[in-house]
C-alpha positions in Angstrom: 57.6 117.7 84.3 58.9 117.3 87.8 59.5 120.5 89.8 62.1 120.8 92.6 62.9 123.5 95.2 65.7 125.7 94.2 68.1 125.0 97.1 66.6 125.8 100.5 64.2 128.4 99.0 60.5 128.0 98.7 60.8 128.6 94.9 60.4 125.6 92.6 61.9 125.1 89.2 61.5 122.4 86.5 64.2 119.7 86.6 65.0 120.6 83.0 65.6 124.2 82.1 66.5 125.7 78.7 69.9 127.4 78.2 69.8 130.1 75.6 73.5 130.4 74.8 72.5 129.5 71.2 70.3 132.6 70.9 71.8 135.5 68.9 75.0 134.0 67.5 77.2 137.1 67.7 80.9 136.6 67.5 82.8 133.5 66.4 82.5 131.7 69.8 78.8 132.0 70.1 78.2 131.4 66.3 79.8 128.0 67.0 77.1 127.4 69.6 74.2 128.5 67.4 72.5 131.6 65.9 68.9 131.1 66.8 66.8 134.1 65.8 63.6 135.4 67.4 61.2 133.3 65.2 63.2 130.1 65.9 63.5 131.0 69.6 59.7 131.5 69.8 59.2 128.0 68.4 61.7 126.4 70.8 60.0 128.1 73.7 56.6 126.9 72.6 57.9 123.3 72.7 59.5 123.9 76.1 56.3 125.3 77.6 54.2 122.4 76.2 56.6 120.0 78.0 56.6 122.0 81.3 60.1 123.5 80.8 59.4 127.0 82.1 62.8 128.2 83.1 65.1 129.9 80.6 68.7 130.8 81.4 70.9 133.4 79.7 73.7 135.9 80.5 74.8 139.4 79.5 77.9 138.2 77.8 76.1 135.6 75.6 76.5 137.1 72.1 77.2 140.5 73.8 73.6 140.9 75.0 71.9 139.4 71.9 70.9 136.3 73.7 68.9 138.3 76.3 67.4 140.4 73.5 66.2 137.4 71.5 64.9 135.7 74.6 63.0 138.8 75.7 61.4 139.2 72.3 60.5 135.5 72.1 58.6 135.5 75.4 56.8 138.8 74.8 53.2 138.6 75.9 53.8 135.5 78.1 56.2 136.8 80.8 53.9 135.3 83.5 54.4 131.8 82.0 58.2 131.7 82.3 61.1 131.8 84.9 63.9 134.1 83.7 67.5 133.4 84.9 70.4 135.6 83.8 74.0 136.3 84.9 76.6 139.0 85.0 80.1 139.7 86.3 82.4 139.1 83.3 83.7 142.1 81.3 80.9 143.4 79.0 82.8 146.1 77.2 86.1 148.2 77.4 84.9 150.8 79.9 86.7 150.5 83.2 83.8 149.7 85.5 81.7 147.4 83.3 83.2 144.3 84.9 83.1 142.5 88.2 80.6 142.6 91.1 81.0 146.1 92.3 77.9 148.1 93.2 78.4 150.2 90.1 78.6 147.2 87.7 75.9 145.0 89.3 73.3 147.8 89.3 74.1 148.7 85.7 74.2 145.0 84.6 70.7 144.4 86.1 69.2 147.5 84.7 70.6 146.7 81.2 69.4 143.1 81.4 65.9 144.2 82.3 65.8 146.4 79.2 67.1 143.6 76.9 64.7 141.0 78.4 61.8 143.4 78.2 60.8 142.8 81.8 60.7 144.6 85.2 62.1 141.7 87.3 64.5 138.8 87.0 63.5 135.6 88.8 67.1 134.3 89.4 70.1 136.6 89.1 73.5 134.9 89.4 77.0 136.2 89.6 78.8 134.6 86.7 82.1 134.4 88.5 83.8 135.4 91.8 85.2 139.0 92.0 88.1 138.9 94.5 88.6 142.6 94.1 85.2 143.6 95.5 84.3 142.9 99.2 81.6 140.3 99.5 79.7 142.7 101.8 79.5 145.2 98.9 78.3 142.6 96.6 75.6 141.2 99.0 74.4 144.7 100.0 73.9 145.6 96.4 72.0 142.4 95.7 69.9 143.1 98.8 69.0 146.5 97.4 68.0 145.0 94.1 65.9 142.4 95.8 64.2 145.0 98.0 63.5 147.1 94.8 61.8 144.1 93.3 64.2 143.9 90.4 65.4 140.4 91.2 63.7 137.7 93.2 66.4 135.1 94.0 70.2 135.2 93.9 72.8 132.6 93.0 76.4 132.2 91.9 78.3 130.4 89.2 81.9 129.1 88.9 82.7 129.8 92.6 85.1 127.8 94.6 83.8 126.3 97.8 85.5 129.0 100.0 84.1 131.8 97.7 80.6 130.5 98.3 81.0 129.8 102.0 82.5 133.2 102.7 79.6 134.8 100.9 77.0 132.8 102.8 78.6 133.6 106.1 78.5 137.3 105.3 74.9 137.1 104.3 74.0 135.4 107.6 76.1 138.0 109.5 74.4 141.0 108.0 70.9 139.6 107.1 71.4 139.8 103.4 69.6 137.3 101.0 71.5 134.0 100.8 72.5 132.4 97.5 70.1 129.6 96.8 71.6 128.5 93.5 75.0 127.4 92.2 75.2 127.3 88.4 77.9 124.7 88.0 79.6 122.5 85.5 78.7 118.9 86.2 78.6 115.9 83.9 79.5 112.2 83.7 82.9 113.4 82.4 83.3 116.3 84.8 82.5 115.2 88.4 84.7 117.7 90.3 81.5 119.4 91.6 81.0 116.4 93.9 84.2 116.9 95.9 83.5 120.2 97.7 80.6 122.1 96.2 78.0 119.2 96.5 78.6 118.7 100.3 78.5 122.4 100.7 75.2 122.6 98.8 73.7 119.9 101.0 74.9 121.5 104.2 73.9 125.1 103.2 70.8 124.6 101.1 72.3 125.7 97.7 70.8 123.9 94.7 72.8 123.0 91.6 71.8 124.6 88.3 73.9 122.4 86.0 75.5 123.8 82.9 77.0 121.8 80.0 75.5 118.5 81.3 76.7 116.7 78.1 80.4 117.6 78.8 80.7 120.5 76.4 79.1 118.6 73.6 81.1 115.4 74.0 78.2 113.2 75.2 75.8 113.8 72.3 76.2 110.2 71.1 78.0 111.3 68.0 81.5 111.0 69.4 83.1 107.5 69.2 86.5 106.0 69.6 88.5 106.2 66.4 86.0 108.3 64.6 86.4 112.0 63.5 84.2 114.7 65.0 80.9 115.2 63.3 80.9 118.0 60.8 78.4 120.1 62.8 80.1 119.7 66.2 80.8 123.0 68.0 84.0 121.3 69.3 85.8 122.2 66.1 86.0 125.8 67.3 85.4 125.6 71.1 87.0 122.4 72.3 89.9 124.3 73.9 87.7 126.9 75.5 85.6 124.6 77.8 86.2 121.8 80.3 88.8 119.3 79.3 88.7 115.5 79.6 91.3 112.8 78.7 90.2 110.9 75.6 90.5 107.5 77.2 88.2 108.5 80.1 85.7 110.0 77.6 85.6 106.8 75.6 85.3 104.7 78.7 82.2 106.7 79.7 80.8 106.6 76.2 81.2 102.8 76.1 79.2 102.5 79.3 76.5 104.8 77.9 76.3 102.8 74.7 75.7 99.6 76.8 72.9 101.2 78.8 71.4 102.6 75.6 71.1 99.1 74.3 69.5 98.0 77.6 67.0 100.9 77.8 66.3 102.0 74.3 67.2 105.5 75.3 69.8 107.7 73.6 73.2 108.5 75.0 72.3 112.1 75.9 69.1 111.1 77.5 71.0 108.6 79.8 73.6 111.2 80.6 71.0 113.7 81.6 69.0 111.2 83.6 72.1 110.2 85.6 72.5 113.9 86.6 68.8 114.2 87.7 69.5 111.4 90.3 72.4 113.2 91.9 72.2 115.0 95.3 71.6 118.8 95.3 70.6 119.0 91.6 67.7 121.3 91.3 67.7 121.7 87.5 69.7 120.7 84.5 70.2 123.2 81.6 69.6 121.7 78.2 70.4 123.5 75.0 69.3 122.9 71.4 70.1 124.3 68.0 66.8 123.1 66.6 63.5 121.4 67.4 64.8 117.9 66.9 67.6 118.3 69.4 65.2 119.9 71.9 62.6 117.1 71.7 65.4 114.5 72.1 66.7 116.1 75.2 63.2 116.3 76.7 63.2 112.5 76.6 65.5 112.5 79.6 62.6 112.8 82.0 59.7 110.5 82.9 61.8 107.4 83.7 64.9 106.5 85.8 68.0 104.5 85.4 68.2 101.4 87.6 70.6 101.3 90.6 72.8 98.9 88.6 73.0 101.2 85.6 73.8 104.2 87.8 76.6 102.1 89.4 77.9 101.2 86.0 78.1 104.9 85.0 79.6 105.9 88.3 82.4 103.3 87.9 83.1 104.3 84.3 83.4 108.0 85.2 85.3 107.7 88.4 88.6 109.5 88.7 91.3 109.8 91.4 90.3 112.4 93.9 92.5 115.3 94.7 93.8 115.9 98.3 92.2 116.2 100.9 89.2 114.3 99.3 91.0 111.0 98.8 92.1 111.2 102.5 88.6 112.0 103.7 87.3 109.0 101.9 89.1 106.9 104.5 86.9 108.4 107.2 83.6 107.7 105.5 82.2 106.4 108.8 81.9 110.1 110.0 82.4 112.1 106.8 80.6 110.3 104.0 80.6 111.6 100.5 77.0 112.5 99.3 77.1 110.1 96.3 78.2 107.0 98.2 
């Protein structure tokens, strides 16, 4: 398993990490993802550790805390072998202050996550979304306090706009607070918006991408084909409208290209889609998920080989979309303002 630095930090993470959104299965939305219990989770973690996948990502809102609880019980007795990553910001319950990135909520969220995970520190703590109602100085000073207390080691964000992230980094530099080193971001062959603003920012500021939903919200599993119904077990039956959207024709164009490369390489569609991501600038780690051992072992086959330059170019062309302004305009000044992927 290859390890890469997490952004500009000295901390290294495996290029594949395991997302535990399938742990717990509380509520209709997360039941559609999966309902892995402690025994099943322990087996999946065994397989991950054998393959060198040592980082496990969760969040407080995943199954209303049950994902963290299952993960904590599944790693009991081997905390020193794993990297724990969790997130908070979104509303956890109906109490007025249990939402956002206020000092009140972040301290409470971290303390509660530590209890559910059964640990005394979190390796990577990420803000799950931007809180425009809390000053970034309050957010950063709170995270600084938690770092100094030894409760979190590194900090990151998720689902921020470019200006959200840059404003926060500027404030961190101004006051000497810890800088965000990770950006947990949606990025896939059918969702390349990350490349327009956040990727150049990540390169410039040393923020590594922790990629969520690398298979396009379950659309690049190799089971979705033009003119065919969704497979019976697909989570898309219940969650398609809740995640990133993609026009059908564009999806099928990408799937067709993946199928061609699958024939050339003998690899599966998801393995190819994951391998493409691992060759993109700023990507520190890609989060893979699995309902069962078979899915997990298949996803682990994305490492140990690389697509050729020609195959990457074919996937780039199939997944290309018209850029929004000002990015299409900037493309005309590539001599001095090149895009990272070109």
